[in-house]
Backbone as JSON, one array per atom type, in Angstrom:
{
  "sequence": "XXXXXXXXXXXXXXXXXXXXXXXXXXXXXXXXXXXXXXXXXXXXXXXXXXXXXXXXXXXXXXXXXXXXXXXXXXXXXXXXXXXXXXXXXXXXXXXXXXXXXXXXXXXXXXXXXXXXXXXXXXXXXXXXXXXXXXXXXXXXXXXXXXXXXXXXXXXXXXXXXX",
  "N": [[-73.76, 51.68, 19.49], [-71.02, 51.14, 21.59], [-69.88, 52.08, 24.87], [-67.22, 52.66, 24.48], [-66.8, 53.46, 21.98], [-66.81, 51.65, 19.95], [-68.26, 49.49, 17.58], [-70.98, 47.2, 17.87], [-70.46, 44.92, 16.57], [-69.89, 41.51, 15.83], [-66.78, 39.84, 16.31], [-64.78, 38.81, 13.52], [-65.08, 35.45, 12.44], [-62.66, 32.95, 13.15], [-60.73, 31.61, 10.62], [-60.61, 28.27, 9.5], [-57.63, 26.45, 9.95], [-55.36, 25.66, 7.38], [-54.42, 22.4, 6.28], [-51.26, 21.09, 7.22], [-48.61, 20.71, 4.96], [-47.36, 17.52, 3.91], [-44.3, 16.13, 5.23], [-41.5, 16.74, 3.3], [-39.7, 14.39, 1.25], [-36.34, 13.24, 1.88], [-33.95, 15.47, 0.71], [-31.77, 15.54, -2.15], [-29.36, 16.54, -1.34], [-29.27, 15.91, 1.4], [-29.28, 13.11, 1.26], [-26.89, 12.72, -0.12], [-25.08, 13.7, 1.73], [-25.4, 11.81, 3.77], [-24.58, 9.43, 2.49], [-21.98, 10.17, 1.87], [-20.89, 10.47, 4.46], [-21.09, 7.82, 5.4], [-19.42, 6.56, 3.55], [-16.97, 7.79, 4.15], [-16.61, 6.87, 6.78], [-16.35, 4.14, 6.25], [-13.97, 4.08, 4.77], [-12.19, 4.96, 6.74], [-12.4, 2.76, 8.45], [-11.28, 0.71, 6.84], [-8.65, 1.67, 6.54], [-7.8, 1.62, 9.22], [-8.0, -1.14, 9.72], [-6.07, -2.14, 8.02], [-3.65, -0.76, 8.57], [-3.41, -0.2, 11.33], [-4.49, -2.23, 13.08], [-2.78, -4.57, 12.69], [-0.61, -3.87, 14.27], [-1.38, -4.08, 16.84], [-1.64, -6.07, 19.77], [-3.21, -9.26, 19.64], [-6.46, -10.1, 20.94], [-7.02, -12.42, 23.6], [-9.14, -14.19, 23.23], [-9.38, -14.15, 20.45], [-6.97, -15.33, 19.69], [-7.32, -17.86, 20.8], [-9.59, -18.74, 19.39], [-8.56, -19.04, 16.86], [-6.8, -21.11, 16.96], [-7.08, -23.72, 15.86], [-6.95, -23.21, 13.11], [-4.36, -22.16, 12.9], [-2.91, -24.44, 13.62], [-3.56, -26.13, 11.48], [-2.36, -24.74, 9.39], [0.32, -24.82, 10.17], [0.7, -27.57, 9.93], [0.35, -27.88, 7.17], [2.6, -26.47, 6.2], [4.57, -28.08, 7.37], [4.25, -30.43, 5.93], [5.03, -29.58, 3.4], [7.64, -28.73, 3.87], [9.37, -30.75, 5.51], [11.67, -30.85, 7.18], [12.01, -28.39, 8.3], [11.86, -25.7, 10.6], [9.05, -23.99, 11.46], [7.63, -20.98, 12.43], [4.76, -19.52, 13.82], [3.01, -16.49, 14.14], [0.43, -14.78, 15.5], [-1.15, -11.76, 14.79], [-2.81, -8.66, 15.69], [-6.18, -8.08, 14.55], [-6.6, -10.41, 13.18], [-4.39, -11.01, 11.57], [-1.63, -12.83, 10.26], [1.65, -13.97, 10.75], [4.21, -15.86, 9.29], [7.15, -17.32, 10.08], [10.13, -18.22, 8.6], [13.13, -19.68, 7.26], [14.62, -18.04, 4.51], [15.97, -19.43, 2.44], [14.98, -21.98, 2.78], [12.24, -21.65, 2.26], [12.37, -20.8, -0.38], [13.3, -23.09, -1.52], [11.2, -24.55, -2.33], [9.46, -25.11, -5.34], [8.46, -22.49, -7.61], [5.73, -22.5, -8.54], [4.65, -24.32, -6.78], [5.06, -22.97, -4.39], [3.31, -20.83, -4.76], [0.86, -22.22, -4.84], [0.94, -23.26, -2.26], [0.82, -20.89, -0.7], [-1.7, -19.97, -1.51], [-3.36, -22.03, -0.54], [-2.85, -21.94, 2.22], [-3.57, -19.3, 2.77], [-6.3, -19.38, 2.09], [-7.22, -21.13, 4.03], [-6.75, -19.61, 6.33], [-8.42, -17.47, 5.78], [-10.95, -18.59, 6.12], [-11.13, -18.65, 8.87], [-10.63, -15.97, 9.69], [-12.36, -14.36, 8.15], [-14.09, -12.18, 5.82], [-14.51, -9.46, 6.46], [-12.49, -8.47, 8.04], [-10.17, -7.87, 6.64], [-7.7, -9.25, 6.65], [-4.27, -10.49, 6.48], [-1.87, -12.93, 5.42], [1.41, -13.37, 6.03], [4.56, -14.39, 4.9], [7.68, -14.48, 6.33], [11.22, -13.87, 6.36], [13.34, -15.47, 8.64], [15.85, -14.48, 9.37], [16.36, -11.88, 8.22], [13.91, -10.59, 8.32], [12.55, -9.85, 6.12], [9.81, -9.65, 3.82], [8.63, -12.55, 2.28], [6.5, -13.7, 1.0], [3.0, -12.98, 0.54], [-0.42, -13.15, 1.42], [-3.47, -11.82, 0.62], [-6.42, -11.63, 2.21], [-8.69, -10.14, 1.62], [-8.74, -9.81, -1.17], [-8.26, -12.38, -2.01], [-5.78, -13.08, -2.98], [-2.45, -13.96, -3.69], [0.94, -12.98, -3.32], [4.14, -13.48, -4.37], [6.34, -11.92, -4.42], [6.53, -9.58, -2.64], [8.08, -7.38, -1.92]],
  "CA": [[-72.38, 51.83, 19.84], [-70.67, 50.85, 22.96], [-69.31, 53.25, 25.5], [-65.84, 52.96, 24.06], [-66.85, 53.94, 20.62], [-66.71, 50.6, 18.94], [-69.57, 48.98, 17.22], [-71.3, 45.94, 18.52], [-70.33, 43.83, 15.61], [-69.14, 40.35, 16.3], [-65.47, 39.72, 15.64], [-64.85, 37.83, 12.44], [-64.74, 34.1, 12.88], [-61.32, 32.52, 12.76], [-60.82, 30.63, 9.54], [-59.97, 26.98, 9.8], [-56.25, 26.4, 9.44], [-55.14, 24.7, 6.3], [-53.6, 21.27, 6.71], [-49.84, 21.25, 6.94], [-48.18, 19.77, 3.91], [-46.56, 16.39, 4.4], [-42.87, 16.37, 5.24], [-40.92, 16.31, 2.02], [-38.68, 13.34, 1.33], [-35.0, 13.8, 2.0], [-33.44, 16.05, -0.53], [-30.57, 14.87, -2.65], [-28.24, 17.0, -0.52], [-29.24, 15.13, 2.63], [-28.84, 11.76, 0.9], [-25.48, 12.8, -0.47], [-24.33, 13.84, 2.98], [-25.46, 10.51, 4.46], [-23.73, 8.5, 1.76], [-20.61, 10.63, 2.05], [-20.46, 10.15, 5.82], [-20.89, 6.37, 5.47], [-18.22, 6.26, 2.77], [-15.82, 8.24, 4.93], [-16.46, 5.93, 7.91], [-15.86, 2.87, 5.7], [-12.56, 4.28, 4.43], [-11.46, 4.96, 8.02], [-12.36, 1.37, 8.92], [-10.31, -0.02, 6.03], [-7.3, 2.13, 6.91], [-7.49, 1.1, 10.55], [-7.83, -2.59, 9.62], [-4.84, -2.46, 7.29], [-2.43, -0.15, 9.1], [-3.34, -0.09, 12.79], [-4.76, -3.5, 13.76], [-1.64, -5.49, 12.76], [0.35, -3.43, 15.28], [-1.99, -4.29, 18.15], [-1.65, -7.47, 20.2], [-4.56, -9.81, 19.51], [-7.16, -10.48, 22.17], [-6.83, -13.84, 23.89], [-10.23, -14.97, 22.61], [-9.05, -14.28, 19.03], [-5.89, -16.31, 19.6], [-7.91, -19.17, 21.1], [-10.51, -19.14, 18.33], [-7.8, -19.32, 15.64], [-5.8, -22.15, 17.24], [-7.21, -24.82, 14.9], [-6.46, -22.74, 11.81], [-2.89, -22.09, 12.98], [-2.42, -25.82, 13.61], [-3.7, -26.63, 10.1], [-1.35, -24.06, 8.58], [1.62, -25.4, 10.56], [0.74, -28.92, 9.34], [0.56, -27.7, 5.73], [4.01, -26.13, 6.0], [5.37, -29.25, 7.76], [4.2, -31.37, 4.82], [5.81, -29.03, 2.29], [9.03, -28.63, 4.32], [9.38, -31.58, 6.71], [12.84, -30.67, 8.05], [12.14, -26.97, 8.59], [11.14, -25.17, 11.75], [8.18, -22.89, 11.06], [7.03, -20.3, 13.59], [3.58, -18.72, 13.49], [2.72, -15.42, 15.09], [-0.83, -14.11, 15.19], [-1.18, -10.34, 15.11], [-4.15, -8.11, 15.83], [-6.98, -8.03, 13.33], [-6.49, -11.73, 12.54], [-3.27, -11.09, 10.64], [-0.76, -13.93, 10.63], [3.02, -13.99, 10.21], [4.87, -17.17, 9.28], [8.57, -17.07, 10.06], [10.85, -19.35, 8.04], [14.35, -19.26, 6.57], [14.37, -17.72, 3.1], [16.47, -20.5, 1.55], [14.05, -23.11, 2.91], [11.01, -21.3, 1.56], [12.66, -20.74, -1.8], [13.61, -24.43, -2.02], [9.96, -25.02, -2.95], [9.34, -24.53, -6.67], [7.64, -21.29, -7.64], [4.31, -22.82, -8.64], [4.24, -24.98, -5.52], [4.98, -21.9, -3.38], [2.06, -20.11, -5.02], [-0.22, -23.1, -4.39], [1.04, -23.31, -0.79], [0.29, -19.63, -0.16], [-3.13, -19.92, -1.76], [-4.07, -22.94, 0.38], [-2.7, -21.4, 3.57], [-4.4, -18.09, 2.84], [-7.72, -19.77, 2.09], [-7.49, -21.7, 5.36], [-6.81, -18.5, 7.28], [-9.61, -16.68, 5.43], [-12.11, -19.24, 6.75], [-11.14, -18.26, 10.28], [-10.67, -14.51, 9.86], [-13.52, -13.78, 7.5], [-13.86, -11.12, 4.84], [-14.65, -8.1, 6.97], [-11.31, -8.03, 8.81], [-9.09, -7.48, 5.73], [-6.46, -9.8, 7.18], [-3.24, -10.98, 5.57], [-0.92, -13.95, 5.87], [2.71, -12.95, 5.51], [5.71, -15.27, 5.16], [8.85, -13.61, 6.53], [12.52, -14.5, 6.57], [13.73, -15.43, 10.06], [17.09, -13.74, 9.6], [16.31, -10.47, 7.85], [12.57, -10.03, 8.54], [12.03, -9.45, 4.81], [8.63, -10.37, 3.36], [8.89, -13.49, 1.19], [5.22, -13.89, 0.3], [1.88, -12.43, 1.29], [-1.75, -13.5, 0.92], [-4.46, -10.83, 1.03], [-7.73, -12.27, 2.33], [-9.69, -9.28, 1.0], [-8.78, -10.04, -2.61], [-7.99, -13.76, -2.32], [-4.64, -12.93, -3.88], [-1.14, -14.15, -3.07], [2.04, -12.33, -4.02], [5.39, -14.1, -3.96], [7.39, -10.92, -4.51], [5.88, -8.4, -2.08], [8.98, -6.24, -1.64]],
  "C": [[-72.17, 51.54, 21.3], [-70.0, 52.05, 23.56], [-67.92, 53.59, 25.02], [-65.76, 53.33, 22.6], [-66.73, 52.86, 19.58], [-68.1, 50.09, 18.65], [-69.78, 47.62, 17.84], [-71.23, 44.76, 17.56], [-69.52, 42.69, 16.24], [-67.78, 40.31, 15.6], [-65.56, 38.66, 14.54], [-64.42, 36.46, 12.96], [-63.37, 33.72, 12.33], [-61.46, 31.44, 11.69], [-60.09, 29.36, 9.97], [-58.58, 26.97, 9.19], [-56.15, 25.36, 8.36], [-54.26, 23.58, 6.83], [-52.15, 21.53, 6.33], [-49.45, 20.27, 5.84], [-47.32, 18.67, 4.53], [-45.08, 16.75, 4.33], [-42.29, 15.91, 3.9], [-39.88, 15.22, 2.25], [-37.32, 14.02, 1.43], [-34.54, 14.34, 0.65], [-32.18, 15.31, -0.94], [-29.34, 15.32, -1.86], [-28.13, 16.2, 0.76], [-28.79, 13.71, 2.37], [-27.35, 11.75, 0.59], [-24.61, 12.92, 0.77], [-24.29, 12.52, 3.73], [-24.53, 9.51, 3.8], [-22.26, 8.89, 1.92], [-20.06, 10.3, 3.43], [-20.21, 8.65, 5.98], [-19.64, 5.96, 4.7], [-16.96, 6.64, 3.52], [-15.55, 7.29, 6.1], [-15.9, 4.59, 7.42], [-14.38, 2.97, 5.35], [-11.71, 4.3, 5.7], [-11.32, 3.55, 8.57], [-11.32, 0.56, 8.16], [-8.89, 0.38, 6.41], [-6.88, 1.61, 8.28], [-7.22, -0.4, 10.49], [-6.5, -2.95, 8.97], [-3.59, -1.96, 8.01], [-2.31, -0.16, 10.62], [-3.5, -1.45, 13.48], [-3.58, -4.47, 13.77], [-0.61, -5.11, 13.83], [-0.13, -3.69, 16.7], [-1.9, -5.78, 18.5], [-3.07, -8.01, 20.11], [-5.16, -10.13, 20.88], [-7.01, -11.99, 22.37], [-7.91, -14.7, 23.26], [-10.0, -15.15, 21.12], [-7.97, -15.33, 18.82], [-6.45, -17.71, 19.82], [-8.8, -19.65, 19.96], [-9.78, -19.51, 17.04], [-6.78, -20.44, 15.82], [-5.88, -23.29, 16.22], [-6.68, -24.42, 13.52], [-4.94, -22.64, 11.81], [-2.29, -23.48, 12.94], [-2.49, -26.41, 12.2], [-2.64, -26.01, 9.19], [0.04, -24.61, 8.89], [1.77, -26.8, 9.95], [0.98, -28.84, 7.83], [2.0, -27.36, 5.42], [4.92, -27.31, 6.36], [5.37, -30.3, 6.65], [5.04, -30.89, 3.65], [7.3, -29.0, 2.61], [9.21, -29.44, 5.61], [10.54, -31.31, 7.68], [13.0, -29.22, 8.5], [11.3, -26.59, 9.8], [10.36, -23.94, 11.31], [7.55, -22.3, 12.31], [5.87, -19.44, 13.1], [3.36, -17.68, 14.57], [1.44, -14.72, 14.64], [-0.76, -12.67, 15.67], [-2.63, -9.9, 15.3], [-4.88, -8.08, 14.5], [-6.92, -9.31, 12.53], [-5.46, -11.76, 11.43], [-2.33, -12.17, 11.16], [0.59, -13.76, 9.96], [3.56, -15.4, 10.35], [6.35, -16.9, 9.1], [9.3, -18.34, 9.64], [12.12, -18.83, 7.39], [14.06, -19.09, 5.08], [14.81, -18.86, 2.19], [15.56, -21.72, 1.62], [12.77, -22.83, 2.13], [11.23, -21.3, 0.05], [13.11, -22.09, -2.37], [12.37, -25.09, -2.63], [9.86, -24.36, -4.33], [8.32, -23.4, -6.66], [6.15, -21.61, -7.66], [3.8, -23.5, -7.38], [4.16, -23.97, -4.38], [3.68, -21.12, -3.52], [0.87, -20.93, -4.53], [-0.23, -23.2, -2.86], [0.45, -22.06, -0.16], [-1.21, -19.52, -0.36], [-3.9, -20.83, -0.8], [-4.0, -22.45, 1.82], [-3.58, -20.16, 3.76], [-5.88, -18.41, 2.88], [-8.11, -20.36, 3.44], [-7.63, -20.59, 6.4], [-8.05, -17.63, 7.04], [-10.87, -17.27, 6.06], [-12.24, -18.82, 8.21], [-11.37, -16.76, 10.44], [-11.93, -13.89, 9.28], [-13.15, -12.6, 6.63], [-13.72, -9.75, 5.47], [-13.39, -7.59, 7.68], [-10.14, -7.59, 7.93], [-7.74, -8.03, 6.17], [-5.53, -10.29, 6.08], [-2.45, -12.09, 6.25], [0.39, -13.59, 5.22], [3.76, -13.98, 5.88], [6.92, -14.36, 5.21], [10.1, -14.44, 6.77], [12.91, -14.35, 8.04], [14.94, -14.54, 10.31], [16.94, -12.24, 9.34], [14.96, -9.81, 8.14], [11.9, -9.6, 7.25], [10.8, -10.29, 4.46], [9.01, -11.27, 2.19], [7.64, -13.73, 0.35], [4.12, -13.31, 1.18], [0.58, -12.86, 0.62], [-2.72, -12.49, 1.49], [-5.83, -11.49, 1.04], [-8.82, -11.45, 1.63], [-9.85, -9.61, -0.48], [-8.63, -11.51, -2.98], [-6.81, -13.89, -3.26], [-3.34, -13.15, -3.12], [-0.06, -13.53, -3.97], [3.34, -12.92, -3.48], [6.57, -13.15, -4.06], [6.89, -9.61, -3.92], [6.79, -7.21, -1.84], [9.2, -5.39, -2.85]]
}
């Protein structure tokens, strides 16, 4: 015995620590949260592209990069309506407004108007691209009423948007 009353036994040896288990894969809750957050961000992006970007003035580089497409669209309208003055206005998010008198636009037969909107929309889609969700809108110069609209996202034109 030692002076303090304990025995002279050696302390027990420390056992080797067991290996830590590998990190488990993400649980379904974590994956669901990730997918939900990405889905929410995507919905916010779509809403901003559709409702906010058209109200913003376009950047000068966007206007410059779309000059050729606007010229092609103006030429297409000039061929369909040679005596009509057509005004183009580019909005933010690569949206485009075409201002024309309603009676002039409606002087084109219905099927030809549909073909005109489809060709103009396809031309604009090449410039804007899919990710921007842009539209081409034909508006009446006098009342501002929508006469036709082409949605680049769906590749769909509507001649009765109101």
